[in-house]
C-alpha positions as CSV (number, residue, x, y, z in Angstrom):
1,A,-51.1,-2.1,-84.0
2,L,-47.4,-2.5,-84.6
3,Y,-46.0,0.6,-83.4
4,G,-48.6,0.0,-80.1
5,L,-47.4,-3.2,-79.7
6,R,-43.4,-1.5,-79.8
7,W,-44.3,1.6,-77.8
8,A,-45.7,-1.2,-74.9
9,L,-42.5,-3.1,-75.1
10,A,-40.2,-0.4,-74.7
11,A,-42.3,0.9,-71.8
12,V,-42.2,-2.6,-69.9
13,I,-38.5,-2.9,-70.6
14,A,-37.9,0.9,-69.3
15,L,-40.3,0.2,-66.2
16,A,-38.5,-3.2,-65.4
17,V,-35.3,-1.9,-65.5
18,S,-36.4,1.0,-63.4
19,L,-37.9,-1.6,-60.7
20,L,-34.6,-3.6,-60.8
21,F,-32.8,-0.4,-60.0
22,L,-34.8,0.5,-57.3
23,V,-34.5,-2.5,-55.3
24,F,-31.5,-3.1,-55.6
25,G,-30.4,0.4,-55.2
26,Q,-32.4,0.6,-52.0
27,T,-30.8,-2.9,-51.2
28,L,-26.9,-1.4,-51.4
29,A,-27.5,1.8,-49.9
30,W,-29.7,1.0,-47.3
31,G,-29.1,-2.9,-46.8
32,G,-32.9,-3.8,-47.7
33,F,-35.6,-2.7,-49.6
34,R,-37.1,0.3,-47.2
35,G,-38.3,3.2,-49.7
36,G,-41.9,1.2,-51.0
37,W,-43.1,1.1,-54.5
38,A,-44.4,4.8,-55.1
39,G,-40.7,5.5,-56.2
40,L,-41.7,3.9,-59.4
41,L,-43.8,6.7,-60.4
42,L,-41.5,8.9,-61.5
43,P,-40.0,6.7,-64.2
44,A,-43.7,5.7,-64.8
45,L,-44.6,9.4,-65.9
46,S,-41.1,9.5,-67.8
47,V,-42.1,6.9,-70.0
48,L,-45.5,8.5,-70.7
49,V,-44.0,11.6,-70.9
50,Y,-40.8,11.0,-73.2
51,G,-42.3,7.7,-74.8
52,G,-45.1,10.0,-76.3
53,L,-43.1,12.8,-77.5
54,M,-41.2,9.7,-79.1
55,A,-44.1,8.4,-80.5
56,F,-45.2,12.1,-81.4
57,L,-41.7,13.1,-83.0
58,S,-41.8,10.0,-84.9
59,A,-44.8,10.0,-86.4
60,A,-44.3,13.7,-87.4
61,L,-40.9,14.0,-88.7
62,P,-39.2,11.7,-91.1
63,R,-35.7,11.9,-89.8
64,G,-34.0,13.7,-86.7
65,E,-36.5,12.6,-83.9
66,A,-34.0,11.8,-81.4
67,W,-32.3,15.2,-81.8
68,V,-35.6,16.9,-81.3
69,A,-36.3,14.8,-78.2
70,L,-33.0,15.4,-77.1
71,G,-33.0,19.4,-77.3
72,M,-36.3,19.1,-75.4
73,F,-34.9,17.1,-72.7
74,L,-31.7,19.4,-71.9
75,P,-33.2,22.0,-70.2
76,T,-33.5,19.2,-67.5
77,F,-29.8,19.8,-67.0
78,F,-29.1,23.6,-67.8
79,P,-32.1,25.2,-65.7
80,R,-30.9,28.3,-66.3
81,V,-31.9,28.1,-70.0
82,L,-35.6,28.7,-69.5
83,P,-35.5,32.5,-67.9
84,F,-32.5,33.3,-70.3
85,L,-35.4,32.0,-72.8
86,E,-38.0,34.2,-71.3
87,S,-36.3,37.5,-71.3
88,G,-35.6,37.0,-75.2
89,L,-39.1,35.8,-76.5
90,N,-42.4,37.6,-76.0
91,P,-45.0,36.0,-73.6
92,A,-46.9,34.0,-76.0
93,G,-43.6,32.5,-77.5
94,Y,-42.7,31.6,-74.2
95,R,-45.9,30.3,-73.1
96,L,-46.1,27.8,-76.3
97,L,-42.1,26.8,-75.5
98,L,-43.3,25.7,-71.9
99,F,-46.2,23.9,-73.6
100,L,-43.7,22.1,-75.5
101,L,-41.1,21.4,-73.2
102,P,-41.8,19.0,-70.7
103,P,-43.5,19.8,-67.8
104,Q,-40.1,19.6,-65.1
105,W,-42.1,21.9,-62.2
106,A,-44.5,18.9,-62.0
107,Y,-41.6,16.2,-62.1
108,Q,-40.0,18.4,-58.9
109,E,-43.3,18.8,-57.4
110,V,-44.4,14.9,-57.8
111,Y,-41.1,14.2,-56.5
112,Q,-41.1,16.6,-53.2
113,G,-44.4,14.9,-52.6
114,L,-42.8,11.5,-52.6
115,V,-40.1,12.5,-50.2
116,T,-42.5,14.2,-47.8
117,G,-44.7,11.2,-48.2
118,S,-48.0,13.3,-49.1
119,P,-48.2,12.7,-53.0
120,A,-48.9,15.3,-55.1
121,W,-51.6,14.2,-57.4
122,A,-52.4,17.4,-59.1
123,P,-48.6,17.6,-60.8
124,A,-48.7,14.1,-61.4
125,A,-52.0,14.2,-63.3
126,Y,-50.8,17.0,-65.4
127,V,-47.3,15.2,-66.4
128,A,-49.6,12.0,-66.9
129,G,-51.7,14.1,-69.0
130,Y,-48.9,15.8,-70.9
131,G,-47.6,12.5,-72.1
132,L,-50.7,10.9,-73.0
133,F,-51.4,14.2,-75.0
134,W,-48.7,13.5,-77.3
135,L,-48.7,9.9,-77.4
136,G,-52.4,10.4,-78.9
137,L,-51.2,12.6,-80.8
138,G,-48.8,10.7,-82.4
139,A,-51.3,7.3,-82.8
140,L,-53.4,9.7,-84.4
141,L,-50.7,10.9,-86.8
142,V,-49.8,7.5,-87.6
143,R,-53.5,6.5,-88.2
144,V,-53.6,9.7,-90.7
145,R,-50.5,8.7,-92.6
146,E,-51.2,5.5,-92.8
147,W,-54.2,6.3,-95.1
148,A,-52.5,9.1,-96.9
């Protein structure tokens, strides 16, 4: 219950900061709030993905979970890393790597859907499922660890 409360509090704070950024950013950039609330979809998905990953990693690793999460986030800044890894790994290893890394391709499709005005619900569901999978696995590890 304590870990769940801490996770929920962190999620609410992250979404509140995103909301403030959305409203004030649009007001400063365009002189008013014109973009709509759909701009909160990507921050909400990010809370699920990275919150789920951190929940799992903090339950699975005694130390260093932040460094592992940072390592999983770095390919988003260096998109050429994945094709380089694809050439160096066998196909099964590369598929496993793509499963473990956050689904940036799906984020991109959600973003493009928001820009064009036609939401991409299938990629959004995939991203949400990815985050919920890791969050659930982290909760399961905490539950099992509690009784060990």
